[in-house]
Structure formats: C-alpha cells, structure tokens
C-alpha positions, -999 to 999 in steps of 0.1 A, spaced: 201 479 777 230 508 764 224 511 730 259 492 720 247 465 742 212 462 714 239 461 688 263 432 700 226 406 706 204 425 683 200 399 658 207 366 685 183 381 709 157 393 678 154 353 670 153 342 701 119 363 706 105 367 676 69 345 677 73 345 642 106 322 639 100 295 668 125 281 661 114 271 628 141 268 599 136 275 561 143 244 539 167 256 516 189 241 484 210 256 460 219 259 427 247 260 417 284 277 438 312 240 435 332 240 450 359 267 436 326 293 438 332 318 460 300 333 454 287 299 459 306 299 495 296 335 506 253 318 501 256 293 514 275 316 553 250 345 549 220 316 550 239 302 580 243 330 597 208 337 617 206 299 621 173 312 594 177 281 573 183 243 571 203 230 539 193 200 528 196 200 484 212 211 457 232 211 427 268 213 425 283 200 390 267 189 361 290 152 372 264 136 396 296 119 411 304 155 415 281 170 425 274 142 452 313 142 467 309 187 468 273 179 489 285 157 508 319 175 520 291 197 531 269 174 554 239 168 524 229 139 526 241 123 489 205 115 476 197 150 476 229 155 459 217 162 425 233 168 391 210 191 378 183 212 382 150 196 365 160 168 382 166 189 416 126 207 413 110 174 406 124 151 430 123 178 458 87 187 452 78 147 459 92 152 490 69 160 522 102 175 533 114 190 499 126 226 500 105 257 505 135 276 491 158 278 462 188 300 462 207 306 425 244 315 415 249 305 380 253 326 357 222 353 346 220 333 314 201 309 330 182 324 361 149 321 341 146 287 331 157 274 369 136 296 386 108 292 369 104 261 376 105 263 411 80 293 412 62 269 399 60 249 427 56 277 449 96 278 460 110 313 472 138 321 456 167 346 466 193 353 438 226 362 423 225 393 397 223 401 373 186 389 370 188 374 335 206 380 303 175 397 284 146 421 292 124 401 280 133 370 306 137 394 336 92 402 329 85 371 320 105 360 354 85 384 374 51 375 361 60 344 376 73 358 407 35 380 409 16 353 397 22 331 419 28 349 449 64 338 459 93 362 477 120 363 453 151 383 467 182 397 441 219 397 465 228 431 456 246 427 486 256 467 494 227 475 499 225 454 530 254 477 546 243 490 577 260 526 571 247 527 537 214 523 552 219 548 574 226 574 540 196 567 529 181 574 563 199 605 558 179 610 523 148 600 539 150 625 566 153 658 544 188 661 557 203 663 527 177 684 508 169 683 473 195 654 459 208 675 432 244 650 423 256 619 424 285 596 419 288 560 415 323 547 409 333 506 412 371 502 399 385 472 394 419 458 378 411 423 372 412 422 334 445 446 333 469 411 329 447 392 309 463 379 275 446 367 246 453 335 248 438 335 285 409 353 279 381 323 271 396 302 309 402 331 332 364 346 313 345 314 309 308 326 307 313 359 306 321 356 271 285 344 260 263 370 257 234 339 260 249 338 290 261 371 307 238 396 287 254 421 259 283 436 288 303 422 307 312 447 331 279 464 332 264 426 346 294 427 367 291 456 389 273 483 367 239 468 382 256 468 414 266 499 411 229 516 397 209 497 427 229 513 451 220 547 433 184 540 435 188 527 471 203 554 488 184 582 472 154 565 461 149 579 425 145 569 396 165 570 364 147 585 333 175 591 305 212 578 304 239 591 284 269 564 280 300 552 269 307 511 273 337 494 257 370 476 261 402 495 274 423 461 267 433 453 234 435 412 244 392 407 254 364 410 233 338 421 269 336 451 276 358 466 309 351 501 315 316 520 313 313 558 316 276 565 324 257 601 327 217 596 340 189 623 337 173 614 377 132 622 375 140 649 401 163 665 379 194 663 398 222 640 378 245 608 377 272 597 372 285 561 376 317 549 362 327 510 363 359 497 350 380 463 355 407 478 338 414 499 367 453 486 370 459 483 409 425 487 416 398 456 437 363 468 451 370 508 452 335 506 458 317 550 468 286 566 463 285 607 467 253 622 473 250 660 475 218 678 485 209 716 491 212 711 528 244 681 531 257 652 520 271 618 520 296 598 512 302 559 520 336 542 504 336 502 509 372 503 522 353 521 551 323 503 555 317 512 591 320 552 584 291 578 571 308 610 556 281 629 561 285 676 552 259 695 565 253 727 549 278 752 557 298 733 590 326 704 591 326 678 575 314 644 603 323 607 605 291 587 617 299 553 627 286 520 629 262 512 656 274 542 677 246 567 693 244 587 663 227 559 635 191 556 630 169 515 641 173 507 609 210 515 605 217 496 643 194 464 632 213 456 602 247 461 627 258 430 641 290 440 656 293 462 691 315 497 673 344 498 670 347 461 657 353 463 619 321 440 597 317 442 562 308 423 531 298 385 547 279 405 571 260 426 544 251 393 524 240 378 556 211 411 562 195 394 528 195 361 537 175 368 570 152 401 557 145 370 527 138 346 557 116 371 582 94 377 546 91 342 539 81 334 577 56 364 579 37 359 547 48 396 536 54 397 494 56 440 494 76 465 508 109 445 511 137 458 531 159 438 507 163 442 462 133 418 451 119 411 416 118 448 405 147 455 417 161 432 396 137 442 360 153 477 361 191 465 364 186 449 331 171 478 315 197 497 325 220 477 311 203 471 281 194 512 274 230 520 285 246 497 255 221 508 234 237 548 241 273 535 236 258 514 200 247 551 188 275 575 204 260 580 235 228 590 225 206 596 253 176 568 260 153 562 280 150 539 306 
C-alpha cells in the first residue's frame, strides 16, 4: 500500500482495526450552539466525522420549547433537550445511558460554572476557546480537571492542521536549528463597518467583560495565535509588551493588538491580531525562523508548508505527500491534491479527544488541553496589563 492510499483509508482503517474502539461510541451532549451558531454546527459536525460519538442530549436555548424544537430537528429525544445546563447535569447523571462527554460552546464567562457541574459527575469536557473570562476561573477549572482525572480538550483547532503538525515536526527534528524569530498574524476585518447604534446587536456578549474578559480581540483570535506560536515551536513566552486598543471610534471594545514576546530560549516573537483590517477574512499566518532554516504556513493555502533551509532555495511541502512525517500524515483525511481544511482540523481534535477517553490516557495529549487554556488566559491578562501601562514589559 502506498503512502497516498494510507491517507485515503487511514482514518477509517484505524477505526476498523483499533482494538480500543470496538465500535464503542462515546455518548456526548452539547451546551450552546443553537440554530444560528456556526461554531455549534462545527462542533456537531466534527463529533460525527469519525463515528466516535453518539450525540444524545443538549441545551440549545434558555427557552424550553426552542431547545426541544431545535434538538428534535437534529434527531434528539425531546426529553433530552434541556433549557439549562443545571437541569441537564442533574438528569443526565441519573440515567444509566447518560452522557459521558460534554461539548461547551457558550461565551467563555460561563465555561467554569458549566464545566464544574459535569466534571464533578466524571464527564469529560471538550470546550470552545478561550478557556474562561478570568485567571481565577481558569485556575479553579484546572484544579477540578486534575482532581477528577477527566479528559479536557480545548478547541484550538488550527493546531490540528496536518501541515502545521509538519511544521512542528520539523522544529522538533532540529531542521530549523535554534529558533530565533517567530511571527504570527491574524488580520480580520469584521468590525470595520460596525456603527455605534449596531454595536450591541452585532457584538452582543463580547461587550460584557464578565463574559468575554478584558479584551475582545485577544479572546477572539489572540489566544488562537498565542497557542499556535507555542504549539509549533515548543517554546514558552516569559515576558510580553503589548499595545491593545480600539482603532474604531464606533465600537467600545479592543479591535487590534500588537504584541512582542521574549521567549524562554531568548528568541523574540511578534503577534498581530485585528478585526480592524479592512477586507481581512481569516488571514492566519505563522513564520518561524531558526539558525538552519525556516517554515511558513498561511491558512489561505493550508495544504502547503514553505520550508527554507539555510543557503538553499525554498521548498513547498504539500499535505499527504511522501515528504511529510507520520504525525502529519495521520492528521490527513484525503489523498494529496484534494483540498482539506477547517472542519477536518476541528475533527482531528474531537477524534483525539475520543481516543484519549477510550484509552484512559489523561496525559501526553496531541490536542490542546487545560494547561494550554490556562496559559492562554494568563497571556490575555498580561498583555492587557502591559498595554494599560504604556506597553511596559510584563511577566506571563
């Protein structure tokens, strides 16, 4: 069997032959992600990709009828469509066929109190980012996860793109030498046209610091960028200098951030995230420069990784080709040459979350975990503190 055929049948083959699964599905419920929610649709789709989950319950609206109507449209038993998470936690814990895992896709300010009730009933959690709205809640959640020994995944899905995993592999194999410089950019333009009169109806809970935290732009895409930087390079940031503000006179929340970081190996990094970049869609990019080489990945072309060795011409490595590592290959779902992207990367995290539950492994995750979530929240608060003090260097 050629490597290409391994990719075509890789995921399905593993499902058929993996002795851990034996066709066992994990019963999962969701809190959040109602009819108009893109992220809700994404979570549900990702959970279905590899047939590892049985979707059986959920809360989709505070209005009981709306929750039942939407859940029923998804094929759920109406009696398992709840109006609030407390009711769901209580009733599901009493069922012999109750949920074993929970997906949370509500504003981050609610994550701790929702997760707590289910974790105390030994329910595994897969949660949308950022982890919480405060450092205190993040740390309390981390302690709960460790105490109850549950599997906790955070959906920083960009880290599950095959070619970003290839970039990580090249760094780990020493192909870049010592990392000297890292740059991450994530320019979007979705707040540029918002007028003051429409701010509340458009940004909704993002205007509430109790729900979103101290900075909208850092919560929305800053934590994604920070996690990606850490994930690909295996480095940690020691200090940060930041300018975080709003460039729009029409909105009252942060829409742009310039960040400089001092890494633990003495490398320097920069992150730029914005919703004020007119015309920007999802221009996520990461570039890593070392003493022996460099890599560059751009989400608009997710199946390509640019790799440049010192004093040599640049090389484009394509997803699922004969040049990639097994780590990257196992994350691919289609044969080389076919487009693959956002949903598939999200699904990789769900499948790895399931593998971890079924194998009873609580450590050595390939997916973002509770520690990544806590570090992301500490990053937000350190950046905001620096910005409020004229970009003074702050320890993370």
